[in-house]
N, C-alpha and C positions, 0 to 999 in steps of 0.2 A: 769360897768364892765361885768355884765352878758349879756347884749345886745351885747356888742362888742365881747364877746367870741362866741356868736351865730353867729355873722357876719363873724368872722374868719373861723369858721368851715364851714359855708355855702359857702364862697368864695373858700375854699379848695376843697369842693365837686364839685363846678362848674368849677373849673379851674385846675391848676397843683396839682397833688397829693402830699400831705405831707407824710413824713416817717410814717410807720404804728404805730410805738411806740408813736410818737407825736400825731398822729390823735386819737389813743385810749385814750391818756391822756386827750385831749381836749374834746372828747365825754363824758368821765366819769365825767369831771368837769361840763359839760353842763347838764348831767342828774342830778347831785347833786344840781344844781342851777335852775332846771326846773321851780319850783314854783315862782321864782322871775322874770321870763320872762314875758313880755307883752303877753296878750292873743293871739294876732295874731301870735307872734313868736312861742308860744306853738303849735298852730294849724299847722303852716308850718312844724314844726318838726315831728308831728305825721302824717300829711297828705302827705307831699312831701319828707320828709327825712327819712321815716320809715325804708327803707331798709338799711340806713347807721347806724342808732342808734339801730336797732333791737337787743335785748339782753335779756336773761332770767332775768337779774337783774332789768329790767324795770317792771316786773309784779306787785310788790307792788305799784309802782307809778300809773300804769294803773288802778289797782283795786281801788285805792283811788279816782282817777279822775272820773272813771266811776260811782262810788257809791255816789259821791258828788251831792246831790240833792238840786235844788233850783226851787221852783214852780213859774215860771215867769207868771205874769198876761197875757202877750201877747207873745207867743212863737216866733212870726215872727219879733218882735222888734230887732234892730241891735245887741245890747249887748247880749240879750237873745239868738239870733241865733248863735253868735260866741261861747258863752258858751256851748250851746247844741251841736254844731259841735265838740268841744273839747271832751266833755263827750262821744259822739257817737264814735269818733275815738278811744278813750281810751278803750271803751267797746269792740269794734270789734277787736282791737289788743290784748286785754286781752284774748278774746275768741280764737283768733288765736294761742296764745302761751300756754294757759291753759284752754282748753275747759271745762274740768270737774269743774274747780273752777269758771268759769264765767257763767256757765249754770244757777245756781240758781238766779244770779243777773238779767239775761235776763228774766227769767220767772217772777220774782218779778216786773220788769218794765212793762211787758205785762199786769200784773194784776192790775196796778195802775188805779184808776178812770179816770185819765187824763195822759195817757202815753206820755212821752216826744218824742218818736220816732215812726215811722211807720215800716212797714215790710222791708223797704230797709236797716234798721239797725237791727231790732230785728228778722228779718226772717232768720238769719244765722243758726239756729238749724236744724239738719238733719231730724227731725221728720216731717212726713207728716201732722199730726194733733197733737194737745196737748189737749186732753179731760179735763185735769185738769184746763184749763183756760176758758173753755166754759162758765160756769155760770157767771164768773166775766166779761168776754167780753160782753155777752148779757146784763147783768144788767147795766153796765156802758154805753153801746151804747144807750140803750133805755132811760137812764136818762141824756143823754148828754145835754150840754148847750153851749159849745164853739166849733166853727168850728175846731180849731186846735186839739181839743180832738176828735171830731167826725170823721175827716178824718183819724187820726191815729188809732182809734178803728176800723173803717171800714176796713182799710188796714190789721190790725192784724186778724180780723175775716176772711177775705179772705185767709190769709196765713195759719192759724192754726186751725180754728174752725171746729168741726165735725158736722155731720148732726143732733146732739142732740138739737141744738138750731135753726134749720131751721124753725120750725113753727113761733117762735117769730120774727125772722129776716124777713121772708117773709111777715108776717102781717104788719110790719113797712114799708117794701119796697112798698107794695101795696098802702099804704096811701100816699106815696111821689114819686112814680115812675114818672120820667119826670120832677120833680120839685126840686129835691135835687141838691145841688152843685155837680159838676162832681166828685170831689175828694172823695165824699161819695158814690154816686150812682154807679160809675164804679166798685170799689172793692166789693160792696155788690152784684151786678149782677154777678161778677166773682165768688164769693163764692157760690151763688145758682147754677151757671153753673157747678161748681166743684162737689158739693155734690149731685145734682139732676138735670141733664140736661133737663129732661122732664118738670120739673116745671119752668126751666129757659126760655124755648123757648117763651112762651106767654108773659113773662115779658120783655124779650129783644125786642120782636116785639112791645110791647107797648111803650118802651123807644125810639125805633127808630121812631115810628109814632108820638111821642109827639112833637108838634111844635106850635108856636104862643106865644103871649105875656105872657101867664100864665105859660110858661114852661122855663126851664133853658138852652135850646139849647145844652144839652150834647149829643144829637144824632149826632152832627156834627163830633165828634171824637170817638164815642162810640165803633165802631168795633175795631179800632186800640188799644184803651185804655184797653178794656176788654180782648182782645186777648193777650196783653202783660202780663197780669196776669194769664190767663188760657185760653187755646185754646181747642176747642171741635168741632166735626163735625156739631153741631147745629149752631155754628157761621159761618162755611163755607157755609152751606145751606142758611142761612139768608143773608150772605154777597153777594153771587152770585145773589140772588134775588134783593138786594139793589143796584147793579151796575146800574140799571135803575131808581133809585129813582129820583123824580122830583127835589129834593133839591141836587144840585151838591156836596155840602159839605158832605152829607151822602154818596153819591156814591164814593167820593174821599177816605173817611175813609174805606169803604168796599174794594176798589181796593188796597189800601196800605196794609190792613190786609191780603188779599188773596196772595199778593206777598210775604209778610214776613213769613206768617204762613201756607198758603194754601197747600193742598195736590196736587199731579200732576193733579188730576181731575179739580182743579180750573184753570189750565192753559188754557184750551180750552174756558172756560167762559170769561176769560180776553181777549183772542185773538178775540173772537166774538164781545165783547163790544168795543175793541180798533178799530177793523175794521169798525164798524158802526160809531164810533166817527170820524174817519178819513174821511169817506165818507160824513158825515154830514157837515164837515167844509171845504171840498175840494172846492176851488174857493171862499171861504169866509174867508180866513186866515186873512185878514186885520181887521176883526171884533175881532180877538183875540189879536191884538197888543195894549194891554192896560197895564197900570201900576197902582200902588197904588195912584199915583197922580190923576188919572182919577176917582178914587173911585172904590170900590169893587163891580162892576156890574156883569152882566151875562157873559160878555166876559172874565173877569178875572177868574171867577170860572170855566167856560168851558175850558179855556186853562189849568188851573190847573188840571182839570179832565183828559184831554188828556195826560199831562205830567206824572200824577200819574199812569195812565194805562200803559204808555210806561215803566216807571221805574219798575212797578210791574212785567212786562214780562221780561224786560232786566236784572233785578237783583233778580228774584224770587229765593227763597231758595230751592225749591224742584225740580228744573230743571236747566240744564246748557244752558245758552244763549251764544252760540259761535258766531264766526264772521258772518257766514251765517245767523244766527238767528237775529243778530243785523241789518244786511243789509236789511233783510226782513222787520223789523220794520220801517226802514228809508224809504224804497220805498213806503210805504203806505201813507206818508204825506209830505207836504212841509212846515209845520209850523216851522219857524226858530228855536225856542227854543228847540223843540224836535229833529230836525235834528242836531243841534249843540251838544246837550248832547250825542246823539248816536255817533257822530264823535269822541268825547272824549273817549267814551267807546271803540270804535274800535281801537284806538291807542294801547291799551294794547294787542290786538290780533295780531298786526303787529310787536310787539317787539320780539327779539330772545328768550326771556324767560319772564315768568310772575313774577313780583316782589311781594313779600309778606311782608307787613309791619305789625308789631305788637307793640302795646303799652299796658303795663299792670302793675299793682301793685298787692298787696295781696288782694285788694278790688275791682279792676276794670279791665276790658279787652276790648280792641278795636283791631280789625284786618281788613286788607283790602287785596284783591287780585283782579286784573282786575277791573271790575265795581262793585264788591261786597264789602260790609262792614258788620262787625259782632260785636256782643256784647258778644259773648262767644267763647271759643276755640273749643267747640264741634260743633258749627255751622260752624266755619271755616273749621274744618276737614270734616264735612259732604259735604261741597261744594267742597273741594279739591278732595274728593273721586269721584266726578262726572266728573272730567277731564279725558280724555283718558290716559291710561297707556303710559308712555314715554314722557308725557308733561314736559317741562323744567321750573323750578322755581328758582328764586334767593331769598335767605333769607338775612335779615339784611339791614341796611341803611347806612353802613359805619361809623356810630358813635358808641362810647362806649355805651354798653347797661347795664342796671341795672340787678342785679341777677334775678329779677322776669321776665324780658324780656328774658334773656338768657334761663331760664327754659322753657318758652313758645316756644321759637325758637327751642330748643332741642326736645320738644314734637312734634312740627310740622315737623321737619326734619325726625324724626323716622317714623312718619305717612307716609310722602311722599315716603320714601325709601321702606316701607313695601307695598306700592301700586304701585310699579314699576315706580315711577316718577324719573326724573333727577334733582338733586339738586346741585346748586352752591351757593356760599356765597360771599357777598360783604364785603370785609375787610376794 
């Protein structure tokens, strides 16, 4: 009966609307029977149906679910993963509705010897640092035994730790730099970069230079991964230098980082490197026509480097790549994959208006305009502010939007109008 009730409500949400009184009654019954639902149904309700069932009456249920602790031997095992996903959703929604009540539970979770979650869940507190958790994080990290605890602890150190534990963490980093699992090394480097950029410089350089059988190859994604956690001019300087790294995977990571996070000063370095790449492969494009079936050889990575350099310039966050800009990128090369991607980008600039697409929940944001994609509404607005005044935009996709999407669209609409843009809406 409980599962069929869930199915009825879900079908109503996906299809024709039921009368409000009937829907409210169904939802209230579903909340009352929540614990009897299969685990996957509970996850669907909290993850995908939250905007429909969101109600202050849910707080006791969310609190109970969030605080229900089970120490799984292996957190990545299927049943454990599903259970932890449910508790994480409950904790985040509890904090959304009752931040003062949920805060102690979040701090208690951070201070566990083996936290169940990393900063993607526990990083929601507004505090820049939490000095009260420093000692526990350092102690537990240095005494770690399991990977799933180590990476969660490293993530939480990066998010909340102050410089009080820097000496202990740096000493441990220096013993393992270049050999740690990436999920541990990247947040620890980001932590050192956040609290002491000068000390981070040589350690990031060492991590980038670490290569060979004795090392973990985390340098292949290091720039992008660390920058996603914390960006600093130190990373930009080292990233520009690494555009010429003999390992193309290192250069690819540096180029991707500079496009996503780099200052306007990074643009000229990317142009210079892209121009040299195009000149190097002019007349040799056939050597880049490879696929994974052929094996990941030099041609594969060199083509990926060219494509990444192009995307970094074409979709860079700190500058606007308009129609003339994209055409200039295209004229420099005849590599088919690059030319085809640029042709797709150019179509948006030939349309009568730029379409803005937004998908968001209380925990997630994704946006797109022209060739750009965004993981935060602030980045979307920063980019929109680079368009010339009078530019025309279309909001919406013609489908019924959730309340969270409607709020984001309203915020974007107000921003565009305040910056002299022309706004239409697709009904």
